[in-house]
LUMFIBA-14794 format. One line per 3 residues: number of its first residue (from 1); their letters; for each residue x negated, y negated, z of C-alpha. Coordinates in nm, 4 decimals. Each point is the difference from the previous one (the first is absolute). Layout:
BEGIN
NUM> A> X/Y/Z | ...
! end
This chain:
BEGIN
1> MSI> -5.4529/-17.5025/21.7099 | 0.3163/-0.1924/-0.0929 | 0.2774/0.1431/-0.2166
4> MNV> -0.0835/-0.2540/-0.2744 | -0.3625/0.1099/-0.0111 | 0.1030/0.3656/-0.0161
7> QKL> 0.2308/-0.0774/-0.2920 | -0.2809/-0.1824/-0.1812 | -0.2310/0.2962/0.0544
10> EKA> 0.2603/0.2443/-0.1309 | 0.0566/-0.2180/-0.3059 | -0.3745/-0.0162/-0.0710
13> LLV> -0.0278/0.3780/0.0325 | 0.2885/0.0499/-0.2446 | -0.1670/-0.2287/-0.2543
16> NRG> -0.3311/0.1871/0.0275 | 0.1511/0.3481/0.0124 | 0.0359/0.0206/-0.3778
19> ELF> -0.3567/-0.1143/-0.0559 | -0.1296/0.2496/0.2550 | 0.1959/0.2784/-0.1681
22> RFG> -0.1458/-0.0884/-0.3429 | -0.3532/-0.0226/0.1349 | 0.0376/0.3251/0.1923
25> SAL> 0.1398/0.1853/-0.3026 | -0.2846/-0.1220/-0.2222 | -0.2548/0.0958/0.2654
28> LFI> 0.1527/0.3482/0.0340 | -0.0281/0.0458/-0.3779 | -0.3690/-0.0927/0.0008
31> VGV> -0.0649/0.2261/0.2997 | 0.1845/0.2785/-0.1816 | -0.2231/-0.0516/-0.3043
34> MLF> -0.3032/0.0180/0.2268 | 0.1135/0.3237/0.1704 | 0.0858/0.1622/-0.3317
37> TVS> -0.3385/-0.0892/-0.1492 | -0.1789/0.1306/0.3077 | 0.1962/0.3262/-0.0219
40> RDA> -0.1285/0.0528/-0.3537 | -0.3497/0.0310/0.1481 | -0.1966/-0.1691/-0.2769
43> GGP> -0.3164/0.0560/0.2012 | -0.3462/-0.1186/-0.0993 | -0.1591/-0.3311/0.0834
46> HGT> 0.2723/-0.1920/-0.1818 | 0.3022/0.1677/0.1613 | 0.0531/-0.2863/0.2449
49> LLV> -0.0236/-0.2543/-0.2826 | 0.2701/0.1860/-0.1931 | 0.2299/-0.0129/0.3029
52> IAA> -0.0566/-0.3752/0.0339 | 0.0487/-0.0515/-0.3739 | 0.3291/0.1932/0.0112
55> MIG> 0.1233/-0.2260/0.2800 | -0.0979/-0.3082/-0.2017 | 0.1756/0.1475/-0.3067
58> GYM> 0.3160/0.0489/0.2060 | -0.0263/-0.3587/0.1253 | -0.0421/-0.1222/-0.3582
61> ALN> 0.3060/0.1985/-0.1135 | 0.2083/-0.1553/0.2794 | -0.1002/-0.3471/-0.1164
64> IGA> 0.0785/0.0764/-0.3644 | 0.3493/0.1077/0.1052 | 0.0414/-0.3109/0.2143
67> NDV> -0.1137/-0.2470/-0.2668 | 0.0049/0.1254/-0.3565 | 0.3211/0.2030/-0.0113
70> ANN> 0.2098/-0.3068/0.0850 | -0.0457/-0.1246/-0.3561 | 0.1893/0.2993/-0.1403
73> VGP> 0.3082/-0.0277/0.2203 | -0.0052/-0.3621/0.1214 | 0.2037/-0.1501/-0.2885
76> AVG> 0.2633/0.2764/0.0247 | 0.0373/-0.0620/0.3745 | 0.0036/-0.3783/-0.0402
79> SKA> 0.2781/0.0238/-0.2588 | 0.2002/0.2292/0.2335 | 0.0081/0.2783/-0.2571
82> ITL> -0.1284/0.2256/0.2763 | -0.0368/-0.0328/0.3763 | -0.3368/-0.0301/0.1701
85> GGA> 0.0376/0.3439/0.1551 | 0.1022/0.1557/-0.3302 | -0.2935/-0.1640/-0.1780
88> ILI> -0.2471/0.1328/0.2589 | 0.1471/0.3507/-0.0299 | -0.0054/0.0010/-0.3814
91> AGI> -0.3455/-0.1557/-0.0289 | -0.1470/0.2281/0.2666 | 0.1273/0.3145/-0.1721
94> FEA> -0.0993/-0.1053/-0.3517 | -0.3391/-0.1405/0.1048 | -0.0845/0.3338/0.1625
97> CGA> 0.1377/0.1988/-0.2956 | -0.1984/-0.2114/-0.2459 | -0.3204/0.0561/0.1958
100> LIA> 0.0470/0.3749/0.0475 | 0.1551/0.0889/-0.3384 | -0.1770/-0.2386/-0.2363
103> GGD> -0.2995/-0.1216/0.1986 | -0.2288/0.2393/-0.1886 | -0.2751/0.2378/0.1029
106> VVG> -0.2921/-0.2380/-0.0603 | -0.0411/-0.3586/0.1091 | -0.2588/-0.2686/-0.0648
109> TIK> -0.2133/-0.0581/0.3079 | -0.1168/-0.3426/-0.1209 | 0.3121/-0.1960/-0.0902
112> KGI> -0.0226/-0.1683/-0.3427 | -0.3669/0.1018/-0.0302 | -0.1138/-0.3241/0.1592
115> IDP> -0.3213/0.1515/0.1397 | -0.2330/0.2651/-0.1369 | -0.0266/0.2912/0.2486
118> ALI> -0.3080/0.1274/-0.1878 | -0.1949/-0.2777/0.1712 | 0.0889/0.1492/0.3395
121> QDT> -0.2436/0.2895/0.0355 | 0.0712/0.0909/0.3604 | 0.3186/0.1900/0.0957
124> DTF> 0.0100/-0.1626/0.3438 | -0.0102/-0.3473/-0.1546 | 0.2811/0.0925/-0.2412
127> IWL> 0.2202/0.1208/0.2870 | -0.0677/-0.3160/0.2042 | 0.0741/-0.2114/-0.3082
130> MMG> 0.3366/0.1691/-0.0613 | 0.0971/-0.0225/0.3659 | -0.0924/-0.3691/0.0140
133> GLL> 0.1945/-0.0825/-0.3155 | 0.3063/0.1969/0.1094 | 0.0114/-0.1505/0.3489
136> AAA> -0.0545/-0.3531/-0.1343 | 0.2917/0.0363/-0.2431 | 0.2253/0.1381/0.2737
139> LWL> -0.0864/-0.2823/0.2405 | 0.0657/-0.2678/-0.2618 | 0.3353/0.1580/-0.0918
142> NVA> 0.0914/0.0050/0.3680 | -0.0770/-0.3709/0.0338 | 0.1904/-0.0847/-0.3208
145> TAV> 0.3052/0.1939/0.1205 | -0.0130/-0.1772/0.3362 | 0.0118/-0.3443/-0.1666
148> GAP> 0.2675/0.1093/-0.2493 | -0.2107/-0.0107/-0.3173 | 0.0510/0.2778/-0.2584
151> VST> -0.3451/0.0746/-0.1456 | -0.1420/0.2555/-0.2415 | -0.1254/0.3174/0.1675
154> THS> -0.2063/0.0732/-0.3103 | -0.1782/-0.3340/0.0333 | -0.0472/0.0646/0.3713
157> IVG> -0.1760/0.3322/-0.0539 | -0.1971/-0.1452/-0.2907 | -0.1225/-0.2826/0.2231
160> GVL> -0.0835/0.2343/0.2879 | -0.1966/0.2456/-0.2149 | -0.1696/-0.2839/-0.1893
163> GAG> -0.1189/-0.1676/0.3203 | -0.1167/0.3257/0.1570 | -0.1653/0.1019/-0.3282
166> IAA> -0.1965/-0.3238/-0.0253 | -0.1061/0.0395/0.3619 | -0.1200/0.3536/-0.0760
169> GGW> -0.1585/-0.0448/-0.3419 | -0.0464/-0.3700/-0.0702 | 0.1699/-0.2328/-0.2470
172> GIA> -0.1007/0.2098/-0.2992 | 0.2266/0.2855/0.1050 | 0.3143/-0.1934/-0.0950
175> DWA> 0.1619/-0.0077/-0.3445 | 0.0677/-0.3730/-0.0137 | 0.1914/0.0267/-0.3260
178> EVG> 0.2588/0.2164/0.1795 | 0.0061/-0.2429/0.2906 | 0.0689/-0.2796/-0.2497
181> KIA> 0.2954/0.1928/-0.1449 | 0.1422/0.0456/0.3471 | -0.0355/-0.3724/0.0667
184> ASW> 0.1830/-0.0672/-0.3271 | 0.2916/0.2111/0.1214 | 0.0613/-0.2514/0.2813
187> VIS> 0.1414/-0.2263/-0.2720 | 0.1101/0.2466/-0.2690 | 0.2182/0.2220/0.2203
190> PVL> 0.2267/-0.2563/0.1689 | 0.0267/-0.2268/-0.3035 | 0.0891/0.2849/-0.2361
193> GGI> 0.2437/0.1529/0.2494 | 0.1605/-0.3374/0.0688 | 0.0410/-0.0885/-0.3679
196> IAA> 0.1567/0.3368/-0.0892 | 0.2368/-0.0024/0.2999 | 0.1061/-0.3590/-0.0718
199> AFL> 0.0491/0.0790/-0.3698 | 0.2363/0.2889/0.0767 | 0.1921/-0.2110/0.2511
202> YVI> 0.0392/-0.2771/-0.2570 | 0.1271/0.2522/-0.2553 | 0.2569/0.1261/0.2514
205> KRS> 0.1139/-0.3533/0.0762 | 0.0284/-0.1027/-0.3643 | 0.1656/0.3200/-0.1179
208> ITY> 0.2242/0.0766/0.3003 | 0.0430/-0.2429/0.2898 | 0.0100/-0.3166/-0.2146
211> QSE> 0.2720/0.1447/-0.2229 | 0.3661/-0.0940/0.0405 | 0.1059/0.3661/0.0276
214> ILV> -0.2692/0.1450/0.2233 | 0.1204/0.3610/0.0223 | 0.0565/0.0255/-0.3746
217> AAK> -0.3587/-0.1119/-0.0542 | -0.1245/0.2321/0.2755 | 0.1788/0.2959/-0.1575
220> RVV> -0.2041/-0.0599/-0.3148 | -0.3402/-0.0970/0.1502 | -0.0392/0.1993/0.3242
223> PLL> -0.0243/0.3466/-0.1679 | -0.2747/-0.1388/-0.2237 | -0.1893/-0.1359/0.3029
226> IGI> 0.0302/0.3348/0.1785 | -0.1279/0.1691/-0.3156 | -0.3044/-0.2272/0.0009
229> MAW> -0.0527/0.0822/0.3662 | 0.0251/0.3747/-0.0704 | -0.2590/-0.0313/-0.2785
232> SFT> -0.2434/-0.2045/0.2074 | 0.0226/0.2194/0.3101 | -0.0294/0.3241/-0.1945
235> TYL> -0.3036/-0.1310/-0.1881 | -0.1492/-0.1402/0.3207 | 0.0455/0.3259/0.1925
238> VLK> -0.1418/0.2143/-0.2791 | -0.3025/-0.2265/-0.0529 | -0.0721/-0.0807/0.3652
241> GLK> 0.2018/0.2026/0.2459 | -0.0512/0.3404/-0.1657 | -0.3388/-0.0564/-0.1621
244> QVW> -0.1683/0.2461/0.2384 | 0.2493/0.2741/-0.0962 | 0.0564/-0.0573/-0.3731
247> KFD> -0.2133/-0.2011/-0.2389 | 0.2082/-0.2089/-0.2410 | -0.1146/-0.2675/-0.2402
250> FVS> 0.2008/-0.3211/-0.0263 | 0.1853/0.0980/-0.3185 | 0.1185/0.3316/0.1477
253> AAA> 0.0996/-0.1649/0.3277 | 0.1854/-0.2790/-0.1813 | 0.1806/0.2521/-0.2232
256> LGL> 0.1105/0.1996/0.3032 | 0.1115/-0.3251/0.1618 | 0.2052/-0.0828/-0.3087
259> VVA> 0.1845/0.3325/0.0221 | 0.0791/-0.0565/0.3684 | 0.1004/-0.3618/-0.0697
262> SLF> 0.2459/0.1083/-0.2699 | 0.1609/0.2473/0.2376 | 0.0335/-0.2583/0.2774
265> YFL> 0.1353/-0.2616/-0.2416 | 0.2955/0.2172/-0.1008 | 0.0605/0.1132/0.3591
268> MRT> 0.0003/-0.3605/0.1220 | 0.2396/-0.1101/-0.2739 | 0.2543/0.2463/0.1335
271> HVA> -0.0762/-0.0842/0.3633 | 0.0238/-0.3790/-0.0490 | 0.3212/0.0289/-0.2032
274> RLV> 0.1558/0.1981/0.2852 | -0.1363/-0.2429/0.2616 | 0.0998/-0.3318/-0.1607
277> PAL> 0.3771/0.0035/0.0740 | -0.0648/0.0210/0.3754 | -0.2595/-0.2812/0.0109
280> PDS> 0.0513/-0.3766/0.0352 | -0.0758/-0.2028/-0.3130 | -0.2942/-0.1759/0.1686
283> KDG> -0.3678/0.0314/0.0835 | 0.0924/0.2232/0.2934 | 0.1609/0.2456/-0.2401
286> VND> -0.3150/0.0084/-0.2136 | -0.2177/0.0487/0.3088 | 0.1953/0.3102/0.0987
289> MFT> -0.0972/0.1658/-0.3288 | -0.3681/-0.0033/0.0979 | 0.0288/0.1699/0.3411
292> IPL> -0.0671/0.3586/-0.1106 | -0.2777/-0.0951/-0.2472 | -0.1769/-0.1865/0.2823
295> IFA> 0.0120/0.3051/0.2278 | -0.1503/0.2129/-0.2780 | -0.2635/-0.2681/-0.0637
298> AAL> -0.1056/-0.0053/0.3663 | -0.0318/0.3797/0.0028 | -0.1939/0.0246/-0.3257
301> LSF> -0.2353/-0.2874/0.0831 | -0.0706/0.1664/0.3350 | -0.0701/0.3343/-0.1700
304> AHG> -0.2432/-0.1608/-0.2462 | -0.1636/-0.1979/0.2804 | -0.0479/0.3136/0.2103
307> AND> -0.1534/0.1839/-0.2960 | -0.2402/-0.2856/-0.0788 | -0.0853/-0.1873/0.3184
310> VAN> -0.0417/0.2968/0.2314 | -0.3494/0.0059/-0.1520 | -0.0719/-0.3242/0.1842
313> AVG> 0.0348/0.1881/0.3264 | -0.1381/0.3424/-0.0917 | -0.2585/-0.0822/-0.2688
316> PLA> -0.2795/-0.0975/0.2384 | 0.1127/0.2709/0.2454 | -0.0125/0.2633/-0.2762
319> GIN> -0.3486/-0.1221/-0.0922 | -0.1161/0.0285/0.3612 | 0.1551/0.3478/0.0284
322> DAV> -0.1771/0.1081/-0.3202 | -0.3313/-0.1434/0.1223 | 0.0357/0.1780/0.3355
325> MSG> 0.0932/0.3341/-0.1549 | -0.2423/0.0028/-0.2933 | -0.2609/-0.2554/0.0980
328> GIV> 0.0399/-0.1739/-0.3380 | 0.0979/-0.3493/-0.1111 | 0.2632/-0.0148/-0.2745
331> QKA> 0.2212/-0.2506/-0.1769 | 0.2863/0.2520/-0.0194 | 0.0954/0.2254/0.2903
334> QIP> 0.2487/0.2822/0.0499 | 0.2897/-0.0922/0.2271 | 0.0695/0.2674/0.2605
337> VWV> 0.3685/0.0377/0.0892 | -0.0649/-0.1210/0.3548 | -0.1566/-0.3230/-0.1296
340> MLV> 0.2997/-0.0682/-0.2245 | 0.2354/0.0685/0.2919 | -0.1821/-0.2560/0.2116
343> GAL> 0.0549/-0.2593/-0.2729 | 0.3631/0.0921/-0.0748 | 0.1187/0.0249/0.3602
346> GIA> -0.1944/-0.3091/0.1043 | 0.1557/-0.2138/-0.2737 | 0.3522/0.1193/0.0866
349> LGL> -0.0529/-0.0547/0.3745 | -0.1609/-0.3425/-0.0496 | 0.2984/-0.1076/-0.2086
352> ALY> 0.2482/0.1175/0.2641 | -0.1863/-0.1627/0.2908 | -0.1326/-0.3276/-0.1433
355> GPK> 0.1487/-0.0330/-0.3491 | 0.3131/-0.2028/0.0914 | -0.2004/-0.3200/0.0572
358> LIR> -0.1425/-0.0094/-0.3526 | 0.3252/0.1299/-0.1511 | 0.1785/-0.3049/0.1433
361> TVG> -0.2774/-0.2320/-0.1185 | 0.0168/0.1241/-0.3597 | 0.3761/0.0551/-0.0064
364> SEI> 0.1441/-0.3077/0.1667 | -0.2533/-0.2519/0.1291 | -0.1647/-0.1122/-0.3253
367> TEL> 0.3259/-0.0782/-0.1789 | 0.3609/0.1164/0.0086 | 0.0546/0.3121/-0.2083
370> DKT> 0.3182/0.1479/-0.1397 | 0.0219/0.3287/-0.1889 | -0.0580/-0.1431/-0.3470
373> RAF> -0.3154/-0.1773/0.1196 | -0.1248/0.3127/0.1783 | 0.0697/0.2009/-0.3171
376> CIA> -0.2159/-0.2402/-0.2023 | -0.2859/0.0322/0.2513 | 0.0111/0.3817/-0.0080
379> LAA> 0.0117/-0.0020/-0.3789 | -0.2920/-0.2429/-0.0173 | -0.2068/0.2241/0.2300
382> AIT> 0.0224/0.2953/-0.2400 | -0.0313/-0.1941/-0.3263 | -0.2966/-0.2081/0.1206
385> VII> -0.1975/0.3122/0.0941 | 0.0757/0.1557/-0.3407 | -0.1071/-0.3110/-0.1924
388> ASQ> -0.3114/-0.0538/0.2102 | -0.1122/0.3616/-0.0246 | 0.0250/-0.0070/-0.3789
391> LGL> -0.1899/-0.3297/-0.0214 | -0.2628/0.1154/0.2481 | 0.0863/-0.2807/0.2417
394> PVS> -0.0568/0.0561/0.3723 | 0.3207/-0.0446/0.1998 | 0.1197/0.0597/0.3549
397> STH> 0.3475/0.1405/0.0665 | 0.0187/-0.2124/0.3163 | -0.0812/-0.3197/-0.1860
400> IAV> 0.2446/0.0876/-0.2801 | 0.2931/0.0576/0.2348 | -0.0649/-0.3093/0.2112
403> GGV> -0.0647/-0.2033/-0.3151 | 0.3366/0.1202/-0.1316 | 0.1728/-0.1265/0.3164
406> FGV> -0.1645/-0.3406/-0.0386 | 0.0824/-0.0003/-0.3724 | 0.3743/0.0422/0.0473
409> GFL> -0.0068/-0.2519/0.2856 | -0.1695/-0.2699/-0.2052 | 0.2324/0.0681/-0.2942
412> REY> 0.2989/-0.0519/0.2307 | -0.1512/-0.3304/0.1138 | -0.0534/-0.1169/-0.3565
415> LKV> 0.3501/0.0916/-0.1142 | 0.1710/-0.1603/0.2992 | -0.2014/-0.3203/-0.0302
418> SYS> 0.0636/-0.0122/-0.3741 | 0.3736/0.0475/0.0507 | 0.0141/-0.2653/0.2740
421> RKI> -0.1708/-0.2503/-0.2282 | 0.2518/0.0724/-0.2742 | 0.2833/-0.0729/0.2444
424> EEI> -0.1632/-0.3298/0.0979 | -0.0386/-0.0877/-0.3664 | 0.3676/0.0708/-0.0649
427> KAH> 0.1039/-0.2192/0.2929 | -0.2302/-0.2782/-0.1172 | 0.1580/0.0013/-0.3478
430> HQA> 0.3514/-0.0023/0.1500 | -0.0459/-0.2837/0.2465 | 0.2240/-0.2282/-0.2020
433> NAP> 0.2783/0.2608/-0.0073 | 0.2670/0.0907/0.2539 | -0.0875/0.2713/0.2558
436> EAV> 0.2625/0.2298/-0.1553 | -0.1859/-0.0036/-0.3318 | -0.3282/0.0808/0.1700
439> NDF> 0.1520/0.2882/0.1958 | 0.1708/0.1377/-0.3103 | -0.3249/-0.0036/-0.1980
442> LAR> -0.1898/0.1643/0.2882 | 0.2638/0.2736/0.0306 | -0.0228/0.0772/-0.3729
445> FEA> -0.3795/-0.0136/0.0184 | -0.0057/0.2429/0.2935 | 0.2154/0.2544/-0.1855
448> ATV> -0.1907/-0.0257/-0.3288 | -0.2623/0.2450/-0.1261 | -0.3639/-0.1061/-0.0328
451> EEK> 0.0391/-0.0804/-0.3688 | 0.3190/-0.1974/0.0658 | -0.1696/-0.1966/0.2797
454> DTM> -0.2797/-0.1037/-0.2369 | 0.2556/-0.1106/-0.2598 | 0.1990/-0.1987/0.2582
457> LRE> -0.3119/-0.1812/0.1201 | -0.1032/-0.0899/-0.3556 | 0.3475/-0.1324/-0.0754
460> LKR> 0.0061/-0.1937/0.3271 | -0.3294/-0.1734/-0.0770 | 0.1183/-0.0810/-0.3522
463> QAS> 0.3523/-0.1252/0.0758 | 0.0120/-0.1187/0.3614 | -0.1122/-0.3356/0.1271
466> PAL> -0.3665/-0.0275/0.0897 | -0.0976/0.1072/0.3494 | 0.0252/-0.2949/0.2355
469> LHK> -0.2826/0.1198/0.2182 | -0.3543/-0.0999/-0.0680 | -0.2548/0.2717/-0.0735
472> KER> -0.1601/-0.0305/0.3437 | 0.3389/0.0345/0.1693 | 0.0793/0.3150/-0.1967
475> KAL> -0.3377/0.1477/0.0964 | 0.0726/-0.0773/0.3635 | 0.3323/0.1808/-0.0261
478> GRI> -0.1747/0.2944/-0.1629 | -0.2486/0.0241/0.2844 | 0.2875/0.0419/0.2459
481> HNL> 0.0737/0.3319/-0.1655 | -0.3579/0.1287/0.0096 | 0.1022/0.2968/0.2114
484> ELV> -0.2655/0.2303/0.1419 | 0.1337/0.3553/-0.0327 | -0.3458/0.1539/0.0476
487> KRS> -0.1761/-0.0291/0.3345 | -0.3240/-0.1854/-0.0773 | -0.1661/0.0907/0.3288
490> LLL> 0.0317/0.3711/-0.0830 | -0.1356/-0.0605/-0.3493 | -0.3091/-0.1650/0.1486
493> RIA> -0.0452/0.2726/0.2637 | 0.0334/0.2889/-0.2446 | -0.2184/-0.1581/-0.2698
496> SAW> -0.2692/-0.0736/0.2582 | 0.0115/0.3593/0.1247 | -0.0387/0.1292/-0.3568
499> LIT> -0.3020/-0.2205/-0.0650 | -0.1869/0.1053/0.3131 | 0.0897/0.3724/-0.0026
502> VPV> -0.3099/0.1233/-0.1847 | -0.2491/-0.2378/0.1705 | 0.1357/0.0609/0.3523
505> AGL> 0.0250/0.3767/-0.0459 | -0.3513/-0.0046/-0.1489 | -0.1435/-0.1912/0.2943
508> LGA> 0.1706/0.2376/0.2442 | -0.1276/0.3007/-0.1974 | -0.3591/-0.1229/0.0163
511> MIF> 0.0229/-0.0738/0.3728 | 0.1547/0.3377/0.0806 | -0.2598/0.1834/-0.2112
514> FMI> -0.2847/-0.1680/0.1881 | 0.1662/0.0834/0.3331 | 0.0461/0.3661/-0.0946
517> RGV> -0.3567/0.0255/-0.1281 | -0.1304/-0.1624/0.3158 | 0.1836/0.2520/0.2139
520> MLP> -0.0926/0.3053/-0.2105 | -0.3681/-0.0708/-0.0603 | -0.2333/0.1478/0.2673
! end
């Protein structure tokens, strides 16, 4: 073998070494889950099924960590508020803490109540149904992660259980009204998240970065924005992240959030006042003010996600464990500590091994994010969930976060195109003037505030000579500045993955159920 061929082989081995390490680590985790479940000696005719279900639950938890957690930390990493390694460490710790501390003692075995377990009379059929739904959701999440599409784990498990349930009990077993609500969330979640994120970004631009004295404006507005963030995250955590530990109504949660927000507002006023003299009077200076809030946002979103979405991994597993131990079929099942550990550790390990791919997709590949944009996305994630929960609207945290990224990206496109067209209009009205006059007007226009720019344009149209360009020529110039700051191919890929999540997971669930039943029946 020649030296060149040896070098090529060594290079190929180095490329694959990381992938082999990730695969081996994930496999060791699943084998560890299997050995631990076997050591518990469940016994009985269903003991083997419980071991298999535990392995599938561990596989599902790995895929949740690889896919879903990226939405909580992706914007913070993309804006460089935190490194990739730091984000994985923070999210892994807080995901696990959320699952173990606030995951609760009881979990719904049938997510969202989409099928009626009362129509499943046989315990064996119920166990096969849960295993089929869980494995289908895990497989679909694995495929989505491989192609770089962040999808909803809740929708994945809903689709898997729905498909397996229909295969087990017929079409009448499904609650189609609930399925319709879930379908509605494909539109509601990203649109609502995108609008709220874009609205906050526009407020920041109008009130801070478009002002002539940026740091003076930031000193006044940033503490208020951090106060709003403190209110929304406190309310969100109390209503969602801690709902299994303490039961709060919206008014109590909002009142507690207001107290925390007031405290953070006064603390941030002092902090920003001390920070301002050392910062440049530019957008970069404003961005630096949002670094610490973004780190807190990533941690708190991860905690709430761990407390809520661990049920996607352990809900069916807890139901199978309850059916094996008691022989009954229930909609709510006790969560043994070992089941919760499988979910918590699996999510953290999946994030560490496979999470970076989706973190990069959400954080930097859809559109360019800075810290103010990432702040708006994190804020939109909490506020959208609060609004939707009070209105009874079904939403997905994945769709909200990704919708927020697209929202700020499309707002940036609109503002840049709008500004470019204004510049072309100014040049068109000044064509009869000397270049020095045009440059002087553009310099004053660039330095003006938003209100002053509007006034200057009105005065220009009223006083200056008519534009010498025809309407079609001006439109052609405007089209030159139609910048694409959002990657359309990713938008199409992600939207397509969202639309097919429930149907594909459902089809897989039905197929897996029939395969399991075929193997288990005498």
